[in-house]
C-alpha positions as CSV (number, residue, x, y, z in Angstrom):
1,M,276.5,167.8,132.4
2,S,274.1,165.5,131.0
3,I,271.9,163.8,133.3
4,R,270.4,160.7,132.7
5,E,266.7,159.7,133.8
6,I,266.7,156.0,135.5
7,K,262.8,154.4,135.7
8,T,263.6,151.6,137.6
9,K,264.9,151.1,141.3
10,L,268.5,151.6,141.6
11,K,269.8,148.6,144.0
12,V,273.4,149.0,145.3
13,T,274.4,145.4,146.4
14,D,276.6,144.7,149.5
15,S,280.7,144.5,149.5
16,S,283.0,143.4,152.2
17,T,285.5,145.2,150.2
18,D,284.4,148.2,148.3
19,A,282.2,150.7,149.7
20,P,279.1,150.9,147.8
21,L,278.7,154.7,146.8
22,N,281.8,157.3,146.7
23,L,281.2,160.9,147.2
24,T,283.1,163.9,147.0
25,E,283.2,165.9,149.8
26,R,282.8,170.0,148.8
27,S,283.4,172.8,150.9
28,A,280.8,175.1,148.6
29,E,277.2,174.6,147.7
30,P,276.2,173.3,144.1
31,S,275.5,176.7,142.6
32,S,272.7,175.8,140.4
33,P,270.5,173.3,142.2
34,T,266.9,171.7,141.8
35,G,264.8,170.2,144.5
36,G,265.5,167.2,145.8
37,D,269.5,167.5,144.6
38,V,272.0,165.8,147.8
39,Y,276.0,166.9,148.1
40,L,278.5,165.6,150.6
41,D,279.5,168.4,152.8
42,N,283.0,168.5,154.2
43,G,281.7,170.6,157.2
44,T,282.5,174.2,156.4
45,N,278.4,174.6,155.9
46,T,276.8,171.7,158.1
47,G,275.1,172.7,161.4
48,S,277.8,170.0,163.5
49,G,280.4,171.3,161.4
50,G,281.6,168.2,160.5
51,A,281.2,165.6,157.0
52,G,277.6,165.5,155.9
53,L,275.1,165.2,153.7
54,R,272.5,168.0,152.6
55,H,269.8,168.3,150.6
56,Y,267.8,171.1,148.3
57,T,264.6,171.6,149.9
58,G,263.6,173.7,146.6
59,T,264.0,177.2,148.5
60,G,267.8,176.6,150.1
61,W,270.1,173.7,151.8
62,E,269.3,172.0,155.0
63,D,271.6,169.1,156.8
64,I,270.2,165.6,156.6
65,S,270.4,164.2,160.4
66,G,268.4,161.7,162.4
67,A,268.9,160.7,166.4
68,V,271.6,158.8,168.2
69,D,271.7,157.3,171.2
70,G,272.8,159.4,174.1
71,A,274.9,157.9,177.3
72,T,273.0,156.6,180.0
73,G,272.4,159.0,183.1
74,P,274.3,157.9,186.7
75,T,272.1,155.7,189.2
76,G,270.5,157.7,191.9
77,P,272.1,157.1,195.5
78,T,271.2,154.2,197.7
79,G,268.6,155.9,200.7
80,A,270.5,155.5,203.9
81,T,269.6,152.6,206.8
82,G,267.7,153.6,209.9
83,A,269.5,153.2,213.6
84,D,268.7,150.2,215.7
85,S,266.7,150.9,218.4
86,T,265.5,149.0,221.5
87,V,262.2,150.4,220.3
88,A,260.6,150.2,217.0
89,G,261.7,153.6,215.7
90,P,259.9,155.1,213.0
91,T,261.5,154.5,209.2
92,G,263.4,157.7,208.2
93,A,262.1,159.7,205.5
94,T,263.4,158.5,202.3
95,G,265.9,160.7,200.6
96,P,264.5,162.6,197.1
97,T,264.2,161.3,194.2
98,G,267.6,163.1,191.6
99,A,266.2,165.0,189.0
100,A,264.6,163.2,186.1
101,G,267.1,163.4,182.7
102,S,269.2,165.2,184.7
103,S,273.6,164.5,184.0
104,I,274.0,165.7,187.0
105,T,273.3,163.5,190.7
106,G,271.1,164.6,192.8
107,P,271.5,165.5,196.3
108,T,271.5,162.4,199.1
109,G,268.4,162.9,200.8
110,S,268.7,163.9,204.9
111,T,268.9,160.8,207.5
112,G,265.4,159.9,209.4
113,P,265.5,161.1,213.4
114,T,267.1,158.3,215.6
115,G,264.0,156.5,217.4
116,A,264.2,156.9,221.3
117,D,266.4,154.4,223.2
118,S,264.5,151.4,224.4
119,T,265.1,148.2,226.7
120,V,263.3,146.1,224.5
121,A,265.1,144.9,221.2
122,G,262.9,146.6,218.8
123,P,263.2,145.3,215.1
124,T,266.3,146.4,212.6
125,G,264.4,149.4,210.7
126,P,263.9,148.7,207.0
127,T,266.7,149.0,204.7
128,G,265.9,152.7,202.9
129,S,264.8,152.4,199.0
130,S,267.8,151.6,197.0
131,I,266.7,154.1,193.6
132,T,268.2,154.5,190.7
133,G,268.1,157.9,189.2
134,A,265.9,157.7,186.0
135,T,267.8,157.6,182.6
136,G,268.8,160.5,180.9
137,P,267.4,161.6,177.5
138,T,268.1,159.7,174.8
139,G,270.8,162.0,172.7
140,A,270.4,163.3,168.9
141,Q,271.8,160.4,166.6
142,G,274.4,161.3,164.7
143,D,275.1,161.7,160.9
144,S,274.2,157.9,159.9
145,I,272.3,157.8,157.2
146,T,271.6,156.9,153.5
147,G,270.7,159.9,151.3
148,P,267.8,159.8,149.3
149,T,267.9,158.7,145.7
150,G,268.8,161.1,143.6
151,P,266.6,162.3,141.3
152,T,266.0,160.4,138.0
153,G,268.5,161.8,135.3
154,A,266.4,162.5,132.2
155,A,265.7,159.9,129.7
156,G,268.3,159.8,126.9
157,D,267.1,160.3,123.8
158,S,265.7,157.2,121.9
159,I,266.4,157.1,118.7
160,T,266.5,154.5,115.8
161,G,269.6,154.9,113.8
162,P,269.2,155.1,110.1
163,T,268.8,151.8,108.7
164,G,271.7,149.9,107.8
165,P,273.0,149.0,104.1
166,T,271.0,146.1,103.1
167,G,273.6,142.8,103.8
168,N,274.1,140.5,101.1
169,A,271.4,138.0,99.7
170,G,271.7,135.2,101.6
171,S,271.5,131.7,99.9
172,V,268.5,130.6,97.8
173,G,266.3,128.7,100.0
174,A,265.0,125.4,99.8
175,T,262.5,124.9,96.4
176,G,259.0,125.8,97.6
177,P,256.0,123.0,97.4
178,T,254.6,122.9,94.3
179,G,252.2,124.9,93.1
180,G,248.5,123.7,92.4
181,T,247.8,122.2,88.9
182,G,247.5,125.2,86.5
183,A,244.2,126.2,84.5
184,D,243.8,124.0,81.6
185,G,245.1,125.2,78.3
186,Q,243.2,126.8,75.3
187,T,241.9,124.1,72.9
188,G,243.5,123.3,70.1
189,P,242.0,124.7,66.5
190,A,239.0,122.3,65.2
191,G,240.0,120.3,62.2
192,P,238.4,121.8,58.8
193,T,234.7,120.3,58.0
194,G,234.4,117.2,55.9
195,A,232.7,118.0,52.4
196,Q,228.8,118.4,52.5
197,G,227.1,115.2,51.3
198,D,224.8,115.6,48.5
199,S,221.0,117.1,49.3
200,I,219.0,116.3,46.2
201,T,215.0,117.9,46.1
202,G,212.5,115.1,44.3
203,P,211.0,116.7,41.3
204,T,207.8,119.0,42.1
205,G,204.7,117.7,40.7
206,P,202.7,118.8,37.8
207,T,200.9,122.2,38.1
208,G,197.0,122.3,37.7
209,A,195.6,123.5,34.5
210,D,194.6,127.2,34.7
211,S,190.3,127.7,34.6
212,T,188.1,130.7,34.6
213,V,186.2,129.1,37.3
214,A,187.6,128.6,40.5
215,G,187.9,124.9,40.7
216,P,188.6,123.0,43.2
217,T,191.9,123.2,44.6
218,G,193.5,120.1,43.2
219,P,195.3,117.5,45.1
220,T,198.8,118.6,46.1
221,G,201.0,116.7,44.3
222,A,203.3,114.0,46.1
223,T,206.0,115.0,47.8
224,G,208.9,114.0,45.9
225,S,211.2,111.9,47.5
226,S,213.6,113.2,49.9
227,V,217.1,111.2,49.6
228,T,220.0,112.1,51.5
229,G,222.8,111.8,49.6
230,P,225.3,109.6,51.2
231,A,227.6,111.2,54.0
232,G,231.1,113.0,52.8
233,P,234.3,111.4,54.0
234,T,235.0,112.2,57.8
235,G,237.2,114.9,57.7
236,A,241.3,114.6,58.4
237,T,241.1,114.8,62.5
238,G,242.9,118.5,63.3
239,T,246.3,118.5,65.1
240,S,245.4,117.6,69.1
241,I,248.3,120.9,70.0
242,T,248.2,121.2,74.3
243,G,248.2,125.0,74.3
244,P,251.2,126.4,77.3
245,T,250.4,125.5,80.7
246,G,249.1,128.8,82.5
247,P,250.6,130.3,85.2
248,T,249.9,128.5,88.5
249,G,247.1,130.6,90.0
250,A,246.9,131.7,94.1
251,Q,246.9,129.0,96.7
252,G,243.3,128.9,97.7
253,G,242.4,128.8,101.4
254,E,246.1,129.8,102.3
255,N,247.2,133.1,104.3
256,E,249.6,135.9,103.3
257,Y,251.5,137.7,106.3
258,T,252.9,140.8,107.5
259,R,256.1,140.8,109.7
260,L,255.7,142.5,113.1
261,A,259.4,143.5,113.4
262,P,260.2,144.4,117.1
263,E,262.4,147.5,115.8
264,N,259.2,148.8,114.2
265,A,257.2,148.8,117.2
266,I,255.5,152.7,118.7
267,L,256.0,152.5,122.6
268,P,253.4,154.4,124.7
269,A,254.6,156.8,127.3
270,S,253.2,154.3,129.9
271,N,253.3,151.3,130.4
272,G,255.2,150.5,127.2
273,A,257.7,147.5,126.8
274,Y,261.2,147.9,126.6
275,K,262.8,148.1,123.1
276,Q,266.8,147.2,123.0
277,Q,269.2,145.9,120.5
278,Q,271.3,143.1,121.2
279,D,274.6,141.9,120.5
280,G,273.8,138.2,119.9
281,T,277.2,136.0,120.0
282,N,276.5,135.2,116.2
283,F,274.2,138.3,115.3
284,P,272.6,141.6,116.5
285,Y,268.5,141.3,116.6
286,W,266.4,143.8,118.2
287,E,263.8,142.6,121.1
288,L,260.8,144.3,123.1
289,A,260.7,143.0,126.9
290,F,257.9,142.8,128.1
291,D,257.5,143.0,132.3
292,K,256.4,140.3,134.8
293,D,254.6,142.7,137.0
294,S,252.5,144.7,134.7
295,D,250.9,144.4,131.4
296,E,253.2,146.4,128.9
297,Y,251.8,147.1,125.7
298,A,253.8,147.5,121.7
299,Y,251.9,148.8,119.0
300,W,252.0,148.8,115.0
301,R,250.0,150.3,111.6
302,M,249.7,148.5,108.9
303,P,247.9,148.8,105.5
304,V,245.3,146.1,104.7
305,P,246.4,144.5,101.0
306,S,244.3,144.5,98.3
307,N,243.7,140.8,98.0
308,V,242.4,140.5,101.6
309,A,239.6,137.7,101.7
310,A,236.9,137.3,104.6
311,G,238.4,134.5,107.1
312,N,240.4,134.5,110.2
313,W,243.1,136.8,111.1
314,V,245.8,134.7,113.1
315,I,248.6,136.4,115.7
316,K,252.0,134.9,115.7
317,I,254.3,136.0,118.5
318,Q,258.3,134.5,118.9
319,W,259.4,135.1,122.2
320,I,262.4,133.9,124.6
321,A,263.6,134.0,128.4
322,D,266.8,134.4,129.0
323,A,267.1,131.8,132.2
324,A,263.6,130.7,132.9
325,T,263.2,126.9,132.2
326,S,259.6,127.2,133.7
327,G,256.6,128.6,133.8
328,T,254.0,130.2,131.1
329,G,253.7,133.8,129.4
330,L,250.6,134.6,128.0
331,F,250.1,137.0,125.2
332,S,246.7,138.7,124.1
333,C,246.3,141.6,121.4
334,K,243.4,144.6,120.9
335,Y,243.2,145.5,117.3
336,L,241.2,148.1,115.0
337,F,240.6,148.4,111.5
338,V,240.0,152.1,110.4
339,A,238.1,152.6,107.3
340,D,237.8,156.2,105.4
341,A,235.8,159.0,107.1
342,E,236.0,156.4,110.5
343,A,237.9,158.1,113.5
344,W,241.4,157.9,113.5
345,D,241.8,157.3,118.1
346,D,239.0,155.0,118.9
347,T,238.7,151.9,120.9
348,L,240.2,148.9,120.4
349,T,239.2,145.4,120.7
350,N,240.2,143.1,122.9
351,V,241.4,139.3,121.8
352,D,242.8,136.7,124.8
353,G,245.7,134.6,123.9
354,A,246.4,131.1,125.5
355,A,249.2,130.5,128.3
356,V,252.1,129.2,126.7
357,T,255.0,126.9,129.0
358,T,258.2,127.9,128.1
359,D,260.9,125.4,126.9
360,G,263.0,123.9,128.9
361,T,266.3,125.3,127.6
362,A,267.2,128.8,128.7
363,G,267.4,131.2,124.9
364,N,265.2,128.7,123.1
365,V,262.2,130.2,120.7
366,N,258.5,129.8,122.3
367,T,255.7,130.9,119.6
368,S,252.3,132.6,121.0
369,T,249.2,132.5,118.9
370,I,246.3,134.7,119.1
371,T,243.4,134.2,116.4
372,I,241.0,137.1,115.6
373,T,237.7,135.6,114.4
374,T,236.5,136.9,111.2
375,P,236.9,140.2,111.8
376,T,235.2,142.9,108.8
377,A,238.4,144.0,107.2
378,N,238.3,145.7,104.3
379,A,241.3,146.8,101.3
380,G,242.4,150.0,101.8
381,E,241.5,149.7,105.5
382,T,244.0,151.0,108.2
383,L,244.8,147.8,110.9
384,I,245.8,149.1,114.3
385,L,248.0,146.1,116.3
386,A,248.2,146.2,120.2
387,I,250.2,143.5,121.2
388,Y,250.3,143.2,125.3
389,R,251.8,141.0,127.5
390,D,248.9,139.4,130.4
391,V,250.9,138.9,133.5
392,S,247.8,138.2,135.4
393,G,247.5,135.2,133.5
394,D,250.9,133.4,133.2
395,T,253.9,132.4,135.8
396,L,257.2,133.4,134.0
397,A,259.4,134.8,137.3
398,E,261.2,137.4,134.4
399,D,260.7,139.1,131.3
400,A,259.4,137.5,128.2
401,K,261.4,139.3,125.5
402,L,259.2,139.2,121.9
403,V,262.1,138.8,118.7
404,M,259.7,138.7,115.6
405,G,256.1,138.4,114.9
406,Y,254.1,137.6,112.3
407,V,250.4,139.0,111.1
408,D,248.7,136.1,108.9
409,Y,245.5,137.5,107.0
410,P,242.7,135.7,104.6
411,V,243.3,135.9,101.1
């Protein structure tokens, strides 16, 4: 026999036609009970001999019983009226009160003695006490008991099945915006250099005659005229060729993103959001349901990409409400960047989000944004990210269901 554990309260609705529970009467106690087990006995094993619920204490079976109102005890007798007398005779003694709680009528008290005759009409003696006997004790209540809630069945295996085959490629999306202007192409080759004009040096002055005596140095001959020949003709202009446009560079100041898919979330054993697949009207999808009464969490792990730059990281949460058309939902996050040689399971840093008013149409998508301001994040590190619903700061009166999320990081 399989047992399914139910971790939420079981509520049985009222019906004027159908009984809330249908239990089969048994003549034998279950052979392999655990503490808290309950069954309906047909009277074979109950102390009263009638059908009734029994529960297992861990060491043995016992009846589940309570108390019911028993019948009201009989009224005690009225005391006797004293006899008339011409003299005010003493009032007869009141008979003893019947025993309390007895289901038998107590004996009548003895009649008081008659007063002596008198020539004067004495007053009428008082009427004897009219006493109602004590009400008998309330009988034990019959078996009108709602049995204790059965033990919660063991949680079914929560296993994510293998990923289905990839569906057919969707239609080509609209053409994205035109990328920025690429870097300038290479400069075309320079045209050939024109022929150099004539550069003529004037004649050298005559050398002075040799002397056996070191005569004075003769004057330096006049410098020959420096004539610059006419400029050569200008070379033909080189062909002006525009090189091919280089590839569009990465757009500066923009972010890239990583998906936060509900089906990839890691849920804690305590205070975890509820992961389930929905068969929508038009397509199936996964969702994470965050409760309205307590903060619930979902976790993701992802590598920090090699092209990350300094700047803000922005978390975008898309969520829906099945029925509510008013109220606010508040999502916040906690994060940790783990580098080589750092502690893996360390404290996460909290970042508060802002409350978002739910759309006026039930089932429409709402988007909550959380900004992590300039965190220290380096390529090759691992980001641990927790998303949780902060119920102390919102007013949505039902589950807020995360259907998709994104992490925008600077590049």
